[in-house]
C-alpha positions, 0 to 999 in steps of 0.5 A: 216827162209829162207824167213825172215832172209835174208831180216832182215840181209840186213836191220841189216847190213845197220843200225848197220854195220858189228859189229852188225851182228857179235854180233847177230851171236855170241848171236845165237850160244851162245843161241844154245850152252846154250840149251845143258846144259838143255838136258839130254842124256840117257846112252848108253847100253853096247854092248855085246862083241860078237857083238863088232867086227861087229861094228868096225869103219873100218869094217863098212866103208869097208862094206859100200864101198863094198855094193856100188861098187857091185851096179854100178847104185848106184855108177853112181848116186853117181859120178853124184852128186859128180860132180854136188856138185862141180859145185854147190859149185862154184855157191854158193860161187860166187852168193852173190859176183855176186849180190853185184856187181850190188846191195846194201846189203839191196837188196841182203837181199831181194833177199835172201828172194825171193830165199828162197821162191823158196826153200819153194815152191819146197818143198811144190810141192814135198810134194804134188806130190811125184816126177817123176815116172821115178826117174833117168830120172826126176833127170837128166832132172831137173838138166839139166833145172837147168843148163839152169837157171844158164847160164841165170845168166851170160847173163844180169846184171839184178836183176830181171833176177837173182832173177827169175833164182835163184828162179827157181833153188831153186824151182827145188832143193828140187824136185831133192833131194827128188827124190834122197833120195826116190831112195836111200831109196828104193834101200838100205836095211833099216838095213844098210841105216845109214852106207851106207848113211854116205858113200854116203854123204861123197863121194857126198860132198867131192868135195864141199871144193875144189869148194869153194877154186877154185871159188874165184881164178878162178873168180879173176885170170882167168876169170876177166882178160879174160873180161877186156877191153883189155882181151883175150875174150873182142872181142868174149864173151865180145860182148855178156856179156860185158867187165869190172868188174864182167863180168868174174864171169858172164862168169864163171856162163855160163860155170858152167851152161853148165857143169851142162847140159853136166854132166846130159846128159852124166850121163844119157847115162850110161846104169847102171845108166839109168836102175838103177830102173829096174835092181836093185830091191827094198830093201823091195821087 
């Protein structure tokens, strides 16, 4: 889907226009919803009253939170991904507008297929390799490397450079995510992984909506004026990346990439996170 659909979407948009895209989008959701009419759901077994108190929603949430806070290394890892997801959310929101400043919809569709190939390649490598042995160090190093590729997005107005940089980012992502998942599964007892992982995902992704809200505002109202012809940074940063339309967004990408490198570096200095694998025993030991 990541390889074929983006290129097909660009072609459809060029030939049928936006109404055709919306119609196809609607039909796919209708098809997916229609399948549910043919799915038989088994009846849930009645829970004994003696166990009902243990499964109360609020108590489960509190238990998950207490489990995490008692393990400072896991909390550190959670905060790290919370900050990274905020940065990544802004990158995801601004990437397509950045591309559309310098390319047509059809080219952007092909670009989507190229970066989809990066994710597929990274997944295959992770499946074969299994990830770094020193998981925390591997994640931090790869995330810092990804930050460097994000910075490259802002330096030149080049489809080829952007495609290579984003391909590399999405090649790295499955390795980071797979390594993180393996670390969590090895450090959290199997019987409570469902509730703990739910809390983990809620916290880790809580910053993403804020990132989507802020991304467009920062690009249009803060960074674009800074790199207008007579902008405040026209004679400094403007000498490196240029001035005019789209340059403010590119400057924001450079800053976001630098933040990824900074967050990764500072997170690794946290002793509980850095020594997480040694200090917290595996749950199945």
